[in-house]
KOLVEX-283047 format. One record per residue: x, y, z of N, C-alpha, C, O in turn; residue number from 1. Coordinates in steps of 0.05 Angstrom, whole numbers. Example, Ala and Ser with C-alpha at 12.3 -4.5 7.8 and 13.67 -1.06 7.14 Angstrom:
BEGIN
- nxx,nyy,nzz,caxx,cayy,cazz,cxx,cyy,czz,oxx,oyy,ozz,lumza
- 264,-114,156,246,-90,156,264,-66,156,285,-66,169,1
- 257,-45,142,273,-21,143,258,1,157,268,23,161,2
***
This chain:
BEGIN
- nxx,nyy,nzz,caxx,cayy,cazz,cxx,cyy,czz,oxx,oyy,ozz,lumza
- 2428,1824,2275,2430,1801,2258,2407,1801,2238,2385,1809,2244,1
- 2413,1792,2214,2393,1789,2194,2386,1760,2190,2397,1743,2204,2
- 2368,1754,2172,2359,1726,2168,2384,1708,2164,2403,1716,2151,3
- 2382,1685,2175,2404,1666,2172,2427,1670,2192,2447,1657,2191,4
- 2423,1689,2211,2443,1695,2231,2467,1710,2222,2487,1711,2236,5
- 2466,1721,2198,2489,1736,2188,2489,1765,2198,2468,1778,2199,6
- 2512,1774,2207,2515,1802,2216,2523,1818,2192,2544,1813,2180,7
- 2507,1838,2184,2513,1854,2161,2537,1873,2164,2547,1883,2144,8
- 2546,1877,2188,2570,1893,2192,2567,1917,2211,2545,1922,2221,9
- 2589,1930,2215,2590,1953,2233,2595,1978,2217,2612,1979,2200,10
- 2579,1999,2223,2581,2024,2208,2586,2047,2228,2572,2050,2248,11
- 2606,2064,2221,2612,2088,2237,2597,2111,2223,2602,2117,2200,12
- 2579,2124,2238,2563,2147,2228,2575,2172,2241,2575,2174,2266,13
- 2584,2191,2225,2597,2215,2235,2582,2240,2225,2581,2244,2200,14
- 2571,2255,2243,2558,2280,2236,2556,2297,2261,2549,2287,2282,15
- 2561,2323,2259,2559,2340,2282,2529,2347,2288,2523,2356,2310,16
- 2512,2343,2269,2483,2347,2273,2471,2322,2286,2468,2302,2273,17
- 2463,2325,2311,2453,2302,2326,2428,2290,2311,2425,2265,2311,18
- 2411,2307,2300,2387,2297,2286,2395,2278,2264,2383,2256,2261,19
- 2414,2286,2247,2423,2269,2225,2436,2243,2234,2431,2221,2224,20
- 2453,2245,2255,2466,2222,2266,2446,2202,2277,2447,2178,2272,21
- 2426,2212,2292,2405,2195,2304,2388,2182,2282,2383,2158,2284,22
- 2380,2197,2262,2363,2187,2241,2377,2165,2225,2366,2144,2220,23
- 2402,2171,2218,2418,2151,2203,2423,2126,2219,2420,2104,2209,24
- 2431,2130,2244,2437,2107,2262,2412,2090,2266,2414,2065,2266,25
- 2390,2103,2270,2365,2088,2275,2358,2071,2250,2351,2047,2253,26
- 2359,2083,2227,2353,2068,2202,2372,2044,2199,2363,2023,2191,27
- 2397,2048,2203,2416,2026,2200,2412,2004,2221,2412,1981,2215,28
- 2407,2013,2246,2402,1993,2268,2378,1976,2263,2377,1952,2268,29
- 2356,1990,2253,2332,1975,2247,2335,1955,2225,2319,1937,2222,30
- 2356,1958,2209,2362,1939,2188,2385,1920,2194,2397,1908,2177,31
- 2391,1918,2220,2409,1898,2230,2438,1905,2232,2455,1889,2241,32
- 2445,1930,2225,2473,1938,2227,2481,1946,2255,2464,1957,2270,33
- 2506,1941,2263,2516,1951,2288,2526,1979,2282,2542,1983,2263,34
- 2518,1999,2297,2525,2027,2292,2542,2039,2314,2537,2035,2337,35
- 2563,2053,2305,2580,2068,2323,2578,2097,2314,2577,2102,2290,36
- 2577,2116,2332,2573,2144,2325,2597,2161,2334,2611,2155,2353,37
- 2600,2183,2320,2619,2204,2327,2607,2231,2319,2592,2232,2299,38
- 2614,2252,2333,2602,2278,2328,2621,2298,2314,2613,2320,2308,39
- 2646,2290,2310,2664,2307,2295,2687,2289,2283,2689,2266,2290,40
- 2703,2301,2267,2724,2286,2253,2745,2274,2272,2754,2251,2268,41
- 2753,2289,2292,2773,2279,2311,2762,2254,2326,2776,2234,2329,42
- 2737,2256,2335,2724,2234,2348,2722,2210,2329,2724,2187,2337,43
- 2716,2216,2304,2713,2194,2284,2739,2178,2281,2739,2154,2279,44
- 2761,2192,2280,2787,2179,2277,2792,2161,2301,2800,2138,2298,45
- 2787,2171,2325,2790,2155,2349,2772,2130,2349,2780,2108,2355,46
- 2746,2135,2342,2727,2113,2342,2734,2092,2321,2730,2068,2325,47
- 2745,2101,2298,2753,2083,2277,2775,2064,2287,2775,2040,2282,48
- 2794,2076,2301,2817,2060,2312,2806,2040,2332,2815,2017,2332,49
- 2788,2049,2350,2777,2031,2371,2759,2010,2360,2760,1986,2368,50
- 2741,2017,2342,2719,2000,2334,2723,1984,2308,2710,1963,2304,51
- 2741,1993,2291,2747,1980,2265,2721,1974,2249,2715,1951,2243,52
- 2706,1995,2243,2681,1991,2228,2686,1981,2199,2708,1985,2189,53
- 2666,1969,2188,2668,1960,2160,2663,1983,2140,2674,1983,2118,54
- 2647,2002,2148,2640,2025,2131,2639,2050,2148,2631,2049,2172,55
- 2646,2073,2136,2645,2099,2149,2627,2117,2132,2632,2121,2109,56
- 2606,2129,2145,2590,2149,2132,2596,2175,2146,2591,2178,2170,57
- 2606,2195,2132,2616,2219,2145,2607,2245,2131,2609,2247,2107,58
- 2599,2264,2148,2593,2291,2138,2620,2304,2132,2641,2296,2142,59
- 2619,2325,2115,2644,2340,2109,2648,2363,2128,2670,2365,2139,60
- 2628,2379,2132,2632,2403,2148,2625,2398,2177,2602,2395,2185,61
- 2646,2397,2193,2643,2391,2222,2664,2407,2238,2685,2414,2226,62
- 2659,2412,2263,2679,2426,2279,2702,2407,2287,2701,2383,2282,63
- 2723,2418,2297,2747,2405,2308,2764,2394,2285,2787,2403,2281,64
- 2754,2376,2269,2768,2364,2246,2746,2358,2225,2728,2343,2231,65
- 2749,2369,2201,2728,2365,2182,2729,2336,2170,2748,2322,2174,66
- 2708,2329,2156,2705,2302,2146,2727,2294,2126,2736,2271,2125,67
- 2736,2313,2110,2757,2307,2090,2783,2300,2104,2795,2279,2097,68
- 2791,2316,2123,2816,2310,2138,2814,2285,2154,2833,2269,2156,69
- 2791,2280,2166,2787,2256,2182,2788,2231,2164,2801,2211,2171,70
- 2776,2232,2140,2777,2210,2122,2805,2205,2112,2813,2181,2109,71
- 2821,2226,2108,2849,2222,2100,2865,2208,2122,2880,2190,2117,72
- 2860,2216,2147,2874,2203,2170,2865,2174,2173,2882,2157,2178,73
- 2840,2169,2169,2830,2141,2171,2842,2124,2149,2851,2102,2154,74
- 2843,2135,2124,2854,2119,2102,2884,2114,2106,2894,2093,2097,75
- 2898,2132,2120,2927,2128,2124,2934,2113,2150,2957,2108,2155,76
- 2914,2105,2165,2918,2090,2190,2929,2063,2183,2916,2048,2168,77
- 2952,2055,2193,2964,2029,2187,2946,2006,2197,2948,1984,2186,78
- 2929,2011,2217,2911,1990,2227,2885,1988,2211,2868,1971,2218,79
- 2881,2005,2191,2857,2005,2175,2854,1978,2161,2872,1970,2147,80
- 2831,1965,2165,2827,1939,2153,2817,1941,2124,2808,1921,2113,81
- 2818,1965,2113,2810,1968,2085,2780,1971,2081,2770,1965,2059,82
- 2766,1979,2101,2737,1983,2099,2731,2006,2080,2749,2020,2070,83
- 2706,2011,2075,2698,2032,2056,2689,2056,2072,2676,2054,2093,84
- 2695,2079,2061,2686,2104,2073,2670,2120,2052,2676,2118,2028,85
- 2650,2135,2060,2636,2152,2042,2633,2179,2054,2621,2182,2076,86
- 2643,2198,2041,2641,2226,2050,2633,2242,2025,2649,2246,2007,87
- 2608,2251,2025,2598,2266,2001,2618,2289,1994,2625,2305,2011,88
- 2626,2290,1969,2644,2310,1960,2674,2303,1963,2691,2319,1956,89
- 2680,2279,1972,2708,2271,1977,2724,2271,1951,2747,2279,1951,90
- 2712,2262,1929,2727,2261,1904,2737,2289,1896,2759,2292,1885,91
- 2720,2309,1901,2727,2336,1894,2751,2346,1910,2764,2366,1902,92
- 2757,2332,1932,2780,2340,1949,2804,2321,1945,2823,2322,1960,93
- 2802,2304,1924,2825,2288,1917,2830,2263,1933,2852,2253,1933,94
- 2810,2253,1947,2815,2229,1963,2797,2206,1956,2797,2185,1970,95
- 2781,2208,1935,2763,2186,1928,2740,2183,1947,2737,2199,1965,96
- 2724,2162,1942,2701,2158,1959,2703,2133,1976,2683,2125,1989,97
- 2725,2120,1976,2729,2096,1993,2757,2095,2003,2764,2076,2017,98
***
């Protein structure tokens, strides 16, 4: 919670590199965000369905399912509440950045 009791939101952090996931999650948590983590694209899609985050921060190059394909699946999920996703390089792959 931040000042005034407002919850700034839930963020799904997706990266196969544990160091990057931990660093990003720690920074967000220290600033009041609720953080959910996934280590690959397939796990990200599952966590997105379960947790319904407000924002997704995702790496592109990951095992099992890459970030581009995972973001496409998340965007096409009928249960998606319209949150924002950010995947560096997503525009170059034709899916936009949100």
